[in-house]
C-alpha positions in Angstrom: -10.4 3.9 7.4 -12.8 6.7 7.0 -14.5 6.6 10.3 -11.2 6.1 12.3 -9.8 9.0 10.3 -12.6 11.3 11.3 -12.1 10.4 14.9 -8.4 10.8 14.8 -8.7 14.1 13.0 -11.2 15.4 15.7 -8.7 14.3 18.4 -5.8 16.0 16.6 -7.9 19.3 16.4 -8.2 19.3 20.2 -4.3 19.4 20.3 -4.2 16.7 22.8 -1.1 16.2 25.2 0.5 12.8 24.9 -1.3 11.6 27.9 -4.6 12.9 26.5 -3.9 11.1 23.2 -3.1 7.9 24.9 -6.1 8.0 27.0 -8.4 8.6 24.1 -6.9 5.7 22.0 -6.3 3.3 24.8 -8.7 4.0 27.6 -11.7 5.7 25.8 -10.9 3.3 22.9 -12.2 5.9 20.4 -11.3 3.6 17.5 -13.1 0.6 19.0 -10.2 -1.8 18.3 -8.1 -3.8 20.6 -5.3 -1.9 22.4 -2.4 -3.0 20.0 -4.5 -2.5 16.8 -5.9 0.9 18.1 -2.3 2.2 18.8 -1.0 0.9 15.4 -3.9 2.5 13.4 -3.9 5.8 15.5 -0.1 6.1 14.8 -0.5 5.4 11.0 -3.6 7.8 10.9 -1.8 10.5 12.8 1.2 10.4 10.7 -1.0 10.5 7.4 -3.1 13.4 8.9 0.0 15.3 10.0 0.7 16.1 6.3 -2.2 18.6 6.1 -3.2 21.5 8.3 -6.1 22.2 10.7 -8.4 23.4 7.7 -7.9 19.9 6.2 -8.6 18.3 9.5 -11.9 20.3 9.9 -12.9 19.1 6.3 -12.3 15.6 7.2 -14.3 15.8 10.5 -17.2 17.9 9.2 -17.5 17.8 5.5 -19.7 15.5 3.5 -18.2 12.0 2.7 -16.9 12.8 -0.8 -14.9 15.8 0.4 -13.7 13.9 3.5 -12.5 10.8 1.4 -10.8 13.2 -1.2 -8.9 15.0 1.5 -7.9 11.7 3.0 -6.6 10.6 -0.3 -4.6 13.8 -0.5 -3.1 13.2 2.9 -2.2 9.6 1.8 -0.4 10.8 -1.3 1.5 13.4 0.8 2.3 10.7 3.3 3.3 8.0 1.0 5.3 8.6 -2.2 4.4 5.0 -3.3 0.6 5.9 -3.7 1.5 9.1 -5.4 3.9 7.4 -7.9 1.5 4.6 -8.5 -1.2 7.0 -9.3 1.1 8.9 -11.7 2.8 6.0 -13.3 0.0 3.3 -13.5 -3.6 5.0 -12.8 -3.1 8.1 -14.9 -1.2 6.3 -17.6 -3.9 3.6 -17.9 -6.6 6.4 -18.0 -4.7 8.0 -21.0 -4.5 4.5 -22.7 -8.2 4.1 -22.2 -7.6 0.9 -20.2 -10.8 -0.5 -18.5 -9.1 -1.8 -15.2 -5.9 -2.3 -13.3 -4.2 -5.7 -13.0 -1.9 -7.1 -10.6 0.8 -7.4 -13.3 0.9 -3.6 -13.3 1.6 -3.7 -9.6 4.5 -6.0 -10.1 6.0 -3.9 -12.9 5.5 -0.9 -10.9 7.5 -2.3 -8.0 10.2 -3.4 -10.2 10.6 0.2 -11.4 10.5 1.3 -7.7 13.4 -1.1 -7.2 15.6 0.9 -9.5 14.8 4.2 -7.6 15.1 2.7 -4.1 17.2 -0.4 -3.3 15.2 -1.0 -0.1 12.3 -2.1 -2.2 14.2 -5.2 -3.3 14.2 -6.5 0.4 10.4 -6.3 0.7 8.8 -9.7 1.5 6.2 -10.9 -1.0 3.6 -10.7 1.7 4.6 -7.0 2.3 4.1 -6.4 -1.6 0.8 -8.1 -1.6 -0.5 -6.1 1.5 0.7 -2.8 0.0 -1.2 -3.7 -3.2 -4.3 -4.4 -1.3 -4.1 -1.1 0.7 -3.5 0.9 -2.4 -6.4 -0.6 -4.1 -8.7 -0.1 -1.2 -7.6 3.5 -0.8 -8.4 4.2 -4.5 -11.8 2.3 -4.4 -12.7 4.3 -1.3 -11.8 7.6 -3.2 -13.9 6.2 -6.2 -10.8 6.0 -8.4 -11.6 2.5 -8.9 -15.1 0.9 -9.1 -14.3 -1.8 -6.5 -11.4 -3.7 -5.0 -12.4 -6.8 -6.9 -12.9 -5.6 -10.3 -10.6 -2.7 -10.1 -12.4 -0.9 -12.9 -10.9 2.6 -13.6 -13.2 5.5 -13.0 -12.1 9.0 -14.1 -11.4 11.3 -11.2 -13.9 14.0 -10.3 -12.5 16.1 -7.6 -15.0 18.1 -5.6 -14.5 21.8 -5.7 -13.9 22.0 -1.9 -11.4 19.4 -2.2 -9.6 21.0 -5.2 -9.8 24.5 -3.4 -8.1 23.0 -0.3 -5.2 21.3 -2.1 -4.6 24.5 -4.1 -4.6 26.4 -0.9 -1.8 24.2 0.4 0.0 25.0 -2.6 0.6 21.3 -3.5 0.4 21.0 -7.2 2.0 17.7 -7.2 -0.7 16.1 -5.2 -3.5 17.8 -7.2 -1.9 16.6 -10.4 -1.9 13.0 -9.0 -5.6 13.3 -7.9 -6.5 14.9 -11.2 -4.6 12.0 -13.1 -2.2 14.4 -14.8 1.3 13.5 -15.7 
């Protein structure tokens, strides 16, 4: 959701009141979605983007697409342990083993391991598990870590210097390690 993320980041930079936020999402309809979808997406994007500071929001709004996408990936990793753990446990491991692509079996194995760490994962419906897989694959494809959502070919990460510098400035070595496919 790159265009939507840019719009929400710009709105967040304006430090809106709750009334201004609601007006932008529901009345101005900056996301150009139906009201329930706009509220849901705006809430998700806001939570994701709250994991970074104003400098990161400014990069999302104004930097070239590659930097924007990489900062959005960093925010996604910071927001969702699932994405970060998947990148560490599956993506990075497959790169080291010189695998060519991801497979759905790996997702199932990954979730089985997640169940051992967190009992709540066992209660997830199969549809939730499938949707999460689709979302993770889409995020990785948009960030150029996979060649496409269909083929899911692994592409070695190449962080833009501006993205790397920003994540280092945040002091988030863990996110940087995930994005550079380090253990």
